[in-house]
N, C-alpha and C positions, 0 to 999 in steps of 0.2 A: 290266591294264587300261585302258581305252581312256578316253584325256583326256575331257575334258568337253565340246570343241568338236568331238572326235570324235562323241560321243551325238549332241549337236545338231545336227549336218549327215545324220546317220543317219539320225536321228528324222525331221528336216524329209523325206531324199528319199524316204524309206516311206510317209510321210504323203501327200505328191506322187502317187508314184506307184498307192498306193490309190486318192486322188480321182479322177485322169487315167481311170483302168480303170473304176470306177465311173462316170463322165460317161459315155464313148464307150459303156457300157451304157443307160445312161439315153435318153440322145440316140438312138441308133442305131434303136430300133426304133421314134423318132415319124418319125425321116426317110424310110423305109421306106413305100412303095406300101400302103396299106388296104381293097384291091379284093379280098384274098384270100378265099374262103372253106371254111369248114368240111369236114370229109368229112358225104358227104349219105347220109343213113340210111332206108330204109326202116322199117316200125314193125309189129305183129302187133295186130289189130286185138281180140285181147280182152286185150291189154298193158293193166290198170289203174294202173300205174306213171306213164305220162305223162296222165291223165285228169284230173290235179288243177286247181285253177281260179289263175287267174293274181293272183298278190299285192305287192305294193309289201314294197321291203325293210324289215326291222326295223334291220339295218345297213348303209349303203349301202358304195359302194364306195369313196367318198372317205372317207366317218365310218371305215371299216378301216382304210385306211390312215395316216389322222393318230393314230387311237388306236396303231396297231401303231409307227408311227415316232417317237411321242412317247414310250410307253413304254420303248424300248428303250433311245433317246439318254438319258433322264432317268434309267433305271436305272446307264448306264456315267457320267454325270454323279455321281448318287450313290457309287458304288462307288469313280469317282478322288477325288471329293473324302474320302471316308472313308482311304482310303488315303493321301493326302497331308496329312491334317490334324495326322500329329504331326510330320510334316518341321518343319526351322525355314523358316521366309517369308521365304528369300531370292529372287535374280534365279535361282540356275540353281534351285531348288524350283518357281517357277513356269513355267521353260521346260520342265523336265521334265513337267510337269505336265499343258501344253497339247501336248507332243507324246504325253504317254500318250494323250490325252483323243481328238485326232485320229484316233491307228492304231486302237484300240479301235474308235473309229466306225466308221471306213477299212473294216477286218476285216468287223464287221457287213452293212454295205449291200453290199459288194462281196459278199457270200453270198447275200444277200434279193434282190438283184438277178436273179442268177444263178437262182435258186430261181425267181423269179417266169416268168422266157423260158423254162423248161424246163416250167413249168406250164402256159404259153402254148401251147406248142409239142403238147404231150399233148392239150390241150381240143381245136384246131384237126384234130391227127392222129385222134385220136379218133373223135369226134364226137358222141357219146352227147347223146340226147335229153332235155331238163330234165322233172322231172314236170309240168310246167304245158305242156307242147309243141304240147298237140290245142286249150286254148284261146287260145295264141298264133298258133298255125299257121292258122286256120280256113280249112279244106279245105270247098269248097260242096258238093262230093259226098260226102263224109263215109259218108252213110249207105248210098249205091249200091253204095261201095266194100266196106263192112264189113258186107253181107248174111248174108255167111258170118263168123263172129265168129271163126274159126281161120285166117282167110285173113293172107298177110304180105303186104303194101300194099309193093310195092317202090320207090325212090325216083323214080323215071322215072312213077309212076302217079300223083300226087294233086301237085297243085300249094297252096303253100299264099297267101292273098290279106292275112295280117297285116302290120304295119307289118316293113320289111323289115330293122331293126335289130332289133328283139323276135325274129324269127325268127331269126337269125342265132346272136343270144344263146341263144337256145331248144335249140341243138344243140351247143352247148360245157359240157356239164354236168360229163363226166368231164376231171381232180377239182377239187374246189371250191379256186378261187383265193381265198375269202376264207379257209377252214381252215388254207392254207398259209402264209400270210402273216402271221395272228395267233398260229397256231402256232410261226412260225417265229420269230418275233421276241420272242414272251414264254418258251417254252423256251431261247432265246438268253440270255434278260435272265436266268431264273434259275438257267442253267450259270455264265454272269459273276458274280452274285454270290456262289456258291457258292465261286468261285473265288478272290473278290477278297477278299472280307468273310468266308467261313465259316471260311476256317483264321485267323481274327485272335484267337479267343478267346471263352470263353462267354457272355460281356457281350451278344453281337451276335445268338446263335444266335435268340432267340425273335422277334425283332422282323424277322427273316430268314426265318423258317416263315411268319410271318404274312406279308410281302412275297410269297414265292416262293409260296404259296397263291392270295393276289391274282391273282397274275398269272394262275395254274394256271387258274382260275376266269373268268378274263375270256377267255381261250382257247376254255374249253369254252361258255362262254357264247353267244359268236359262231357259234362251230361249231354247233350247236344250232340258231342264228335259222336256218340255211341250208337245215335240213332239214324245221321249222316252215311256213317260208315256203313250200315248195315249190318252191325254187330248186335244189336237188339230189339226188339218192338218197342214201342213209344212206350206201351203199358209196363213196362221190364222198367224202364227208365222210371218213369213216374212212382213206381212200386218202390224202385232203389231209393231215390232222394227221400222216400216220404218214411222211409226205415231209418235211414242215415240220422235225419231230424230228429224224429225220436227218441236213437240209440246216443245221440247229441247231447239231445234234453234230458234225458236223463241219466246219463254222467255227471252233465256238468249240476244239475239241480238237487238230484238224490244221492248219487256217491259221492260228489267234490263236493257240494253245499255250497255251492261259489254265490248263491243270492240268503245264504244264512250267516247273520252274523256269529261268532267265533268259530266256527265249521267250514268256513272257505278254505282253511288248511289247520295244519297242525302246530300252528305258531300265535300264540296269547298277543296282545298288546304289551308294549313294553311300560314298564312303569311309568316314567318318565315323559311318554306320551299316549297321547288319547286318538290317534288314527288308528283305523283297522289296519291289520297288516295284510 
């Protein structure tokens, strides 16, 4: 068994490495030029799926991000508090708690940032038109272009006169970034709670069930709002949710090793206890 100082240094090194990678992924895209445009697509005049009105977001991007990040961080904090609640309160326990908290948060943050980057790549590569595209694009000669309802209008045959930022946003419908973010965070929190608290006895099962149901309901509400607000097609939301679930599962099971003994974090068992930290 490794010494306490070795475990402490290993935990600090792992936390620092995760933090550095996460920082690079977070800051990198911000420093890149923002003049790239999504794929330009044409449309069919009889495509009713892009004729919906433009409505404000029920859940804005900042609110979605704050909710997703807060939920996951609080669930990790709660889980580690429960795990370490029965430990002796000494310097060693406190250090292990801080290592465990930092490493668990590092894993899900790293997975989230990679997931968001992949989502943005898909959005700009596919260039699917949002349900409110025509309302935002404001094509001045739309009636002339679509005298034949069966006609397909090429991207070179029309020009949008709406606000450039809104037009660009209206071209990145697939897949839903809201759905990916909230589903990833909520589903990761569900898996985390099951791995860290679910196996600690029947006294936790009732509260755990309610908490996990709340997390899934939160994800479902935000996903559904993307459809009712006419910001995404149903397939955008379903694909985003599926990708969020897969990314969260991969991060929790493969990277963080939540369901693998002695791999759930870089903290080993205390010599005086047999409970898994």
